[in-house]
N, C-alpha and C positions, 0 to 999 in steps of 0.2 A: 431119713429124709425122702428117698426113693418111695417108700411106703406111703408117706403123707402126700406125695405129689400124685401117686395112683389113686389114692382114696379121693383127693379133690377132684381129679378129672373124671373119674366114674361117677361120682356123686354129682357133679355138674351137668354130665351128660344126660344123667336119668331125669334130672330136673327140667333142662332146657328143650328136650325132645318133644314132650306133649304139645299138642296144637294150642297155642295162645295168641294174644293180639299182637305182642311183638314179632312172633313168627310169621304171621299173616301179613303184616306191614311191610316187612322186609323182603318176603317173597313177592308181594304184589309189585314193590318197586322195582325188583330185578326183573320181572315180567313186563312192566310198563316202558321201560325206557328202549331207546334205539341201541344202546350199548350197555354192558355190564357195569361200566365205570359211572354211569349215570346214577346208579344205586348207592354209589359209595358214601355220600352224606348219610343216609339212612343207616348203612351197615355201621360206619364208624361211630356214629351218634349212640345207636343202640348197644354196641359194644362198650363205649366210653361210660354209659349210665350203669351198665351191668358191672363194669370195673369199680366205680363209685360205691354202689350198693354192697358189693362183695367185700370191699375194703373196709366200709363201715360197719358191716356185719361181724367181720372177723376181728376188728378192734373192739366191738362191743358197744359201739355208740349207738346204733340204729336200735338195738335191744331196749336201751335205757329209754330212748324217744317213744317208741311204740308200746311201752308199758303203761302209757295213758289210755285208758279205755275210750275216752271221749274222742282222742285223736283218730284211733282205729276206725271209730264209727264214721267220723268225717271224711277218712280216707276211703272207705268202701264206697260211700254215698257219691262223692265227687268221682271216684274212679268209675262207677256205674254210669253215670251221667255222661262222662267223657267216652264211654264204650258205645252208648247209644248213637253219640254223633259219629264216631269213627264207623261204626256198622253202616250208617247212612252214606258216609263218604266212600266206603269201599263199594257199596252197592251201586252208587252213581258212577263209580270209576270204571265199571266193567265196559270193556270197549265194545262199540257197536259197528266197527267197520274194520279195515286192514289194520291186523295188531302191530304191523311193521311201521305203522305211522304214529304210533304211541309215543307219546314224550315223557310220560311219568310227572311227577310233581317236582316244582321247582326246587332248588337247594334249600331255600330258606323255610319252605314248608316241610321238607322232608326232615330237616332238622327239629323243627318244632313239633311234627306228629311223633317222630321217634322218641324223643324226650318225652313227651306226654305218655305214650304207651308203656314206656320204661318206668317212669316215675310215679304215674298216676295208676299203675296196674297193682292193685292190692295183692293179688295171688302172687306175682313176682316178687314182691317186697316180703311178703309173709313165708314164700319158700326161701328165699335169700337169708332173713334173719333166723327162721325157725330151724331149716336145715342146714345150710352151709355155716352160719353163725354159730349154732350150737356144736356141731360136728368139730368146728375148729378149736373148741375148748380142751379137745384131747392133746393139742399140740403146743408147744411153746418155741420160741425162738426160730431157728432156720426150718424146723419142721412146719411151723405155722405158715412160714413165708411160702415154702414150698406147696403147701395146701392151697392157699390163696391163688398163688401164681397159676396152678393147675386150673382151678376154677375159672379164673379170667381168661385163660388161654383157650378154653371150651368156648366162651362167649365169642371171642373174636373169629375163631374157626367156623363156628356155627353160622354166624349171621352172614359172614361171606359165602359160605356154602349155600346158603338159602337164596341169596341174590342170584348166584350161579344158576341154582335149580330153577328159578324163575324164568332166568333168560333162556335156558333150555326148553322150558315149557312153551315158551312163545315160540321158539324155532320149529317145534313140532307141530304147531298149529297156527300157522300164519293168518289165518282168517279171523282169530280172536275168540273163537266160540269156547273153546276150552277154557281159556282164561276168564271169560264171561261167567262160565259156571262155577269155576273155582271162586271168583269174587262174590257170586251170590251166596254160595255155601259159607264162605268165610263170614259174610255179613250176618247170616243166621246164627253162626256159632258165636261171634261176637256180641250180639243181642242177647242170646242165651247166658252168655257170661254175664253181661250186664244185668239181666234180671235176677241172676243167683246173687250177685254182689250186693244188689239194691235190698233184696229180702234180707241179706245177711246184715247189712248195715243197719236196718231197721230193727232188726230182732235183737241186736245188742243191747 
């Protein structure tokens, strides 16, 4: 059981660390608000969405759903279109004045955007199903539960840490210049992901 927990933890860390739309969004919310707690809606929504995806992957439900080729194509295209919009939103959110005056997105928008970057992100879904879901097949009973619990714990810890890191970045650069550059680079990364997903979706 301990071995399964360690396996799930290490595997989830390896999947969640690379730069992605979820990470960018949560980090930006941490950097945008006047306090870390203002980013909690984004943190909790992203973590809850990951919890649902991991649970479905471990149970094998999502693998059955995405065995449909046309559904994967639709997911890739819709996800790419949303990422184009997200990139534009991130670019426009770059602070132009005193970063200490930043408010961040309201709660409703944080929840909506966090759900979108989590559930309309084909790469995140494919990683969850293809890697976590497949790896969980090696376990049964309590071992499978420990494996899934570890992967879920990583998401909660990671997103909370990202929001804190965003807040620390804001404190290090009160003028907002650093955050502006980070947002601009993030927007280009998101657009590059969107282009790749759009090409992949059309190529299916």
